[in-house]
C-alpha positions in Angstrom: 103.3 71.7 96.6 100.4 70.5 94.7 97.9 72.4 97.3 99.3 75.7 96.3 99.8 75.1 92.3 96.3 73.6 91.5 94.3 76.5 93.4 96.8 79.0 91.7 96.2 77.5 88.3 92.6 77.7 88.7 92.9 81.2 89.9 94.9 82.4 87.0 92.8 80.5 84.2 89.7 82.2 85.5 91.0 85.8 85.6 93.0 85.5 82.4 90.1 83.7 80.7 87.5 86.6 81.7 90.1 89.3 80.7 90.9 88.2 77.2 87.1 87.1 76.6 86.4 91.0 77.1 88.7 91.7 74.2 87.3 88.8 72.2 83.6 89.8 72.9 84.0 93.3 71.7 86.3 92.3 68.7 83.5 89.6 67.4 80.9 92.7 68.0 82.7 94.8 65.6 83.7 92.3 63.3 87.1 91.8 63.9 88.7 88.3 62.9 90.1 86.5 65.7 92.6 83.8 64.6 93.7 82.7 68.5 92.2 82.6 72.1 95.2 81.5 74.1 95.2 80.8 77.8 98.9 80.6 78.7 101.8 81.1 76.6 104.4 78.7 74.9 103.7 75.3 73.5 100.2 74.3 73.0 98.7 71.5 75.0 95.6 71.1 73.5 93.0 73.0 71.7 90.2 73.2 69.1 88.8 75.3 66.3 85.4 76.8 66.3 83.2 77.5 63.2 84.4 81.1 62.5 88.0 79.9 62.4 89.4 80.9 66.1 92.0 78.6 67.6 91.0 78.3 71.4 94.1 76.6 73.0 95.6 76.0 76.4 99.5 76.4 76.4 102.2 75.2 78.6 103.0 78.3 80.4 99.7 79.4 82.3 100.8 82.7 83.4 98.5 84.9 81.2 97.2 84.6 77.7 96.1 86.6 74.6 93.7 87.2 72.0 95.4 87.3 68.3 93.5 89.4 65.6 93.2 88.6 62.0 96.4 90.5 60.4 97.7 91.3 63.8 100.6 93.6 64.3 102.0 95.5 67.4 103.4 98.2 65.3 101.3 100.1 63.0 101.7 103.1 60.9 100.2 105.0 58.0 102.4 103.0 55.6 101.3 100.0 57.0 97.7 100.9 56.5 98.2 101.5 52.6 100.1 98.0 52.4 97.4 96.3 54.3 94.8 97.9 51.5 96.8 96.5 48.8 97.4 93.1 50.7 93.8 91.9 51.4 90.6 92.0 49.6 87.6 93.9 50.4 85.8 91.2 52.6 89.2 90.6 54.7 89.7 94.4 55.2 86.5 94.4 57.1 88.1 91.5 59.6 91.4 93.8 60.2 91.6 95.2 63.8 94.1 98.0 62.7 91.8 99.2 59.9 88.8 99.7 62.7 87.9 103.2 63.8 89.8 104.4 66.7 86.8 104.5 69.1 86.2 100.5 68.5 89.8 99.8 68.9 89.6 101.6 72.1 86.5 99.6 73.4 88.0 96.2 72.4 91.4 97.1 74.2 89.6 98.4 77.4 87.1 95.6 77.6 89.8 93.5 78.8 90.4 95.2 82.2 86.7 96.2 82.4 86.0 92.5 82.6 88.2 91.9 85.4 86.5 94.4 87.3 83.2 93.3 86.3 84.4 89.7 87.6 85.6 91.0 90.6 82.2 92.7 91.1 80.1 89.7 90.6 82.2 87.5 93.2 81.7 90.1 95.7 77.9 90.3 94.8 77.8 86.7 95.3 79.6 86.6 98.5 77.3 89.4 100.2 74.3 87.7 98.9 75.0 84.0 100.0 77.5 84.2 102.6 76.9 87.6 103.9 78.8 90.8 104.9 79.9 91.8 108.1 78.5 94.9 109.8 79.8 94.6 113.3 80.6 97.8 115.0 84.1 98.2 116.1 84.8 98.9 119.9 88.3 99.5 121.3 88.7 96.7 123.9 92.3 97.8 124.9 95.1 100.5 124.3 98.6 99.1 124.3 100.8 101.3 127.0 103.0 103.9 125.1 101.4 103.0 121.7 100.7 105.6 119.2 96.9 105.3 120.0 97.9 105.5 123.8 100.0 109.0 123.0 96.9 110.8 121.3 94.3 109.6 123.9 92.5 107.0 122.4 90.8 105.0 125.2 88.9 101.5 126.0 85.3 101.6 124.8 85.8 103.9 122.2 83.6 103.1 119.3 85.5 103.6 115.9 83.4 105.5 113.4 85.7 106.6 110.7 89.2 106.2 109.7 90.6 108.8 107.2 87.1 110.2 106.5 86.2 106.3 105.4 83.1 105.1 107.3 84.2 102.1 109.4 80.9 99.8 108.6 82.5 96.7 110.3 85.3 95.6 112.6 87.1 94.2 109.6 87.4 97.5 108.1 89.7 98.6 110.9 92.9 96.7 109.8 92.0 97.0 106.2 91.8 100.8 106.3 94.9 101.3 108.7 97.0 99.0 106.2 95.8 100.4 103.0 96.5 103.9 104.4 99.6 105.9 102.9 99.4 108.8 104.9 102.0 109.5 107.7 99.2 110.4 109.8 95.9 108.6 110.1 92.7 110.0 111.2 90.5 108.3 113.5 87.2 109.6 114.3 85.5 107.8 117.4 82.5 107.9 119.7 83.1 108.3 123.3 79.9 108.0 125.2 77.8 110.8 123.5 80.5 112.7 121.8 82.3 112.1 118.5 85.8 113.0 118.9 88.6 113.2 115.9 92.4 111.9 116.8 95.3 112.1 114.6 97.5 109.0 115.0 100.9 108.3 113.7 101.2 104.6 113.0 104.3 102.6 113.3 105.9 100.3 111.0 106.9 96.7 112.5 108.1 93.5 111.0 105.4 90.9 111.5 103.6 88.1 109.9 99.9 87.9 108.4 97.4 85.4 109.4 98.9 83.0 107.0 102.3 83.3 108.3 103.8 85.5 105.5 106.5 88.2 106.5 105.3 91.7 106.1 105.8 95.2 107.1 102.6 96.0 109.3 101.4 99.4 110.3 100.3 99.5 113.8 98.5 101.8 116.1 98.2 99.7 119.3 94.7 98.8 119.7 92.8 95.8 120.3 89.1 95.5 118.9 86.1 93.8 120.3 82.5 93.4 118.6 80.0 96.2 120.3 78.4 94.7 123.3 80.1 91.3 121.9 77.5 90.6 119.4 78.5 89.8 115.6 76.3 91.4 113.1 76.7 89.2 109.7 73.9 89.7 107.5 73.2 88.3 103.9 72.2 91.1 101.6 69.5 91.8 99.2 70.7 92.0 95.4 70.5 96.0 95.3 72.5 96.3 98.7 74.8 93.5 97.6 75.5 95.1 94.1 76.2 98.5 96.0 78.6 96.9 98.4 80.4 94.9 95.6 80.8 97.9 93.4 82.2 99.8 96.6 84.7 97.2 97.3 85.9 97.3 93.6 86.3 101.0 93.7 88.0 101.1 97.2 90.5 98.4 96.2 91.2 100.2 93.0 91.7 103.6 94.6 93.9 102.1 97.4 95.9 100.4 95.3 96.8 103.4 93.2 97.5 105.4 96.1 100.0 102.5 97.6 101.8 102.3 94.1 102.1 106.2 94.2 103.5 106.0 97.6 106.1 103.4 96.3 107.2 105.5 93.3 107.7 108.6 95.7 109.6 106.5 98.1 107.3 106.5 101.3 105.7 102.9 100.5 106.8 99.7 101.3 108.4 98.2 98.2 108.7 94.8 99.9 105.3 94.2 99.7 105.3 94.0 96.0 105.0 90.2 94.9 104.8 88.0 91.7 103.6 84.8 90.7 105.4 82.8 93.4 103.9 84.8 96.2 100.4 84.9 94.7 100.9 81.0 94.1 101.7 80.8 97.8 99.1 83.1 99.1 96.2 81.6 96.9 97.3 77.9 98.0 97.1 79.0 101.8 93.8 80.9 101.3 92.2 77.9 99.3 92.5 75.7 102.5 90.2 78.1 104.4 87.5 77.1 102.0 85.7 78.6 98.8 84.8 82.0 100.0 88.2 83.1 101.1 89.6 81.7 97.6 86.8 83.6 95.7 87.7 86.7 97.5 91.4 86.4 96.5 90.4 85.7 92.8 88.4 88.8 93.1 91.2 90.9 94.4 93.8 89.5 91.7 91.2 90.2 89.0 91.1 94.1 90.2 94.7 94.0 90.3 95.1 92.5 86.7 92.5 95.0 85.2 94.2 98.1 87.0 97.8 97.1 86.1 96.7 96.4 82.4 95.3 100.1 82.3 98.6 101.7 83.0 100.0 103.8 80.2 103.0 101.2 79.3 103.4 99.9 75.8 102.7 96.3 75.6 99.7 96.8 78.2 96.2 97.6 77.2 96.9 101.0 78.7 99.7 101.7 76.3 97.7 100.9 73.3 94.7 103.1 74.5 97.9 105.9 75.0 98.6 105.4 71.2 95.0 105.6 70.0 94.8 109.1 72.3 97.9 110.3 70.3 96.5 109.1 66.8 93.2 110.8 67.6 95.3 114.2 68.5 97.7 113.9 65.5 95.2 112.5 63.1 97.4 109.7 62.2 99.3 106.8 63.9 102.8 107.3 65.1 105.7 106.6 62.9 106.9 102.8 63.2 110.2 103.8 64.5 108.5 105.8 67.2 106.1 103.0 68.1 109.1 100.5 68.1 111.1 102.7 70.7 108.1 102.8 72.9 107.6 99.1 73.0 111.4 98.7 74.1 111.0 101.2 76.8 107.6 99.4 77.9 109.4 96.0 77.4 112.3 97.3 79.6 109.8 98.7 82.3 107.9 95.2 82.5 111.0 93.0 82.8 112.5 95.3 85.7 109.2 95.1 87.4 109.2 91.2 87.1 112.6 91.0 88.0 111.9 93.1 91.5 108.8 91.3 92.3 110.4 87.9 91.5 113.2 89.2 93.8 111.0 89.8 96.6 109.4 86.4 96.1 112.5 84.5 96.3 113.5 86.8 99.6 110.1 86.0 101.0 110.9 82.2 100.8 114.3 82.8 102.6 116.5 82.3 99.4 118.0 85.6 99.7 
């Protein structure tokens, strides 16, 4: 159990700290007072105060964190602004987050998710520079009989060039592109001798297990791959190329995740793959056993997910605050307190429903349902 818990806590602490530090950095830059910087929720385990009066603390439940601003309040209206001006002296008013210009508040809020994307890019950069990136061309070694690939005419020795218009730079890209595809038909461009041929393959969905033994719904086309000329091409990249591929990976994962979430909303995606803290802890522990590089990779992917989810326009999330600021900019004033409270209730309901559904999937994955 400790093999799962310790890596999970390390991952969550790092990812959450970077997210909250993004908020903290720009809050301090714009003169906003920060009273608390917390990793975790609930009872404080230990902490300390810095020179500016911020309480840095570690709390009992390590499933998130927060930065609390001076005079902070979730619901803010025009009448609140008048009360705040009366309540605080001129020096303290300069520290109030809610009295800052909209653009400064927006930057402070969006800095958390952006910090998560930067963390992921830095991790990929580190991996590509010091461990290397695979550029082994993907060759079809076998086509299974009566498989989707066989039905459309894919053959042994075909070299896969593109999947859904995305260039296949590595043999590892093939399974990734097939798994992340949300289309009913997947386009394969292959090189056969001197010709480039396009095939449209309809994948099948089967019950399977991943490399870690976890139950998954897997999209298969019925091909087995081998390296071109049986040669592995794993290259340590220079800073410029490593930066390019790291940024591309963040972009690819973000876009693919949004497409996958969209497919679940429209009913075509597999909702059983939506997991919560239990599944994340399980996978993190399993991956950590394979070494530091796989562990850092899963940290990068979780960091991207956290950044992406927080940008959703749901009240209580960073994206919800940005939505309120956009409305405030259009109207020329904040929404009324009653209206904002109604949105926050909707946001709370949506988040609790999502947490319940993800936890149910986690428990089902463990065989408890």
